[in-house]
Structures are given as structure tokens and as C-alpha cells.
VODO-99026 format. One record per residue (C-alpha): x, y, z. Coordinates in steps of 0.05 Angstrom, whole numbers, plus 5000, padded with zeros to 4 digits. Layout:
<nodes>
XYZ
...
</nodes>
This chain:
<nodes>
498934072131
494534672121
496335372144
492035992137
494736702132
490437322141
491738072134
494238422197
488438802231
493539312258
495239512187
487939652169
487940292212
493940552173
490240412108
484040772133
488141372155
491441402086
484641402052
481941952097
488142382085
487842272010
480542492003
481143062053
487143342016
483643251949
477543621976
481744202004
485544271939
479144251898
475644761941
481745211941
482045191865
474645371861
475545971907
481846201871
478646141802
472446501829
476747081854
480847111789
474447131747
471547681792
464947311800
460047611849
456946951872
461146341888
458645681859
455345431923
452544791893
459544561872
462544781938
457444371976
457543761930
465143661929
465843502004
459443072002
461842671943
468842591970
466142372038
461641862003
467441591961
472041552022
466641182061
465840672005
473340591998
474040462073
468339972072
471439592013
478239582048
475039312112
471438782072
478038572041
481138522110
475338102135
475037622076
482237562051
485336882062
491836582038
492335832049
498335382042
495734672032
499934082008
504834511969
499534961938
498335691955
490935881950
489036621953
481836821967
479637551959
472537811963
468937861896
474037451858
475736731841
480836371883
487836391855
492135771862
499535661852
503435031864
510035161898
513434681848
511635181793
515135781826
521535961789
522836661816
520937141872
521337891873
520238311935
517239011928
514039501976
507339171962
509838471979
512537851944
511337701871
512236981851
514236821780
512736201739
513736021666
507436441652
510637081677
514737421731
508637661770
503937071768
502137081842
502537621895
503337561970
501638232004
506238552055
499838712094
499838012124
501937952197
509438092200
511237402227
506937062174
509937472117
517037312142
515236572147
512736552076
518636962050
523836512083
520235882061
520036121989
527236351992
529335662016
525035321963
528235731907
535235601935
533734851935
531234891864
537535281843
541934761877
538334191841
539034551774
546534641788
547133901803
543433731739
548034191700
554133861731
551533171716
550433361642
557733581634
</nodes>
């Protein structure tokens, strides 16, 4: 059975708004600092070139950041196929993780981090997936880890 998970389009607007607020605030702080330093230095002419370039550069960077984020939303794909999670992100190689290799799971504000013998954050599942998909994956992985823990407990009991 193959199941595909994509990022929630509703959450993209929140990401865009955050980018716009970040760069707008940065621009306002930068311009304020220029005006304050200009007044403190008692300069007759303000640095018009810098004052004009800061908003232009920040707008350009914000536009690129929004475009990259939109591209991520359009091309991100997390697939569960035959016990293997496959994560595809634009501009990168596909990451694969077999569910049998998962030994731990940690939930953060960014999402779920799956641990293997290679490390505690070997594979990430973003919280930006659709809420129902994220919950489905979280509960499935929680059950999987509980089953593994029960099997390990049985093995420990059998050894004694």
C-alpha cells in the first residue's frame, strides 16, 4: 500500500505572512538606525543611496524567500510505501527510512524526528503536513514503537 502526504496549502499563507513581517521589521529597524545615527553624527545629508537600497534589497530577498517556500510546498512529497518512508524535497536527493529501523521518536514544534542507530534525528516529518496526515503518521509511529518496546520486553523476559 502506498500513501502520499503533502504539505498543507493553508499553512503556506502563514509562512508567507511570517516572511513578510520578518523582512518588513528588519527594514524598519535598519532604516531607523540609519536615521538615528545620521542625527547623532549631525550629518547634513542623509545617505540616500543606502536608504533606497535597503528596502529594495529586502523586498528582493523576501520575494525570493516566498518563491522558494512556494516551490517547497508544490514539490514536497512524503510517501509511505511498503514500510519505507520516502521524503522528496526540491533540489535534494530523496531520503528513505525503513520503519523497521526506527528506534525512537521525538516531537518538537517543527514536527517529528525519527531516530535510528545512526542518530536521534535521522529523519524528519514536518508539522506543516495536513493536520490529519500528521496525526495519522504520529499515531502510526507511536504504535510501531510501542510494539517494538513490547517485543523487546518479551525478549528480555525470555532471556531471564
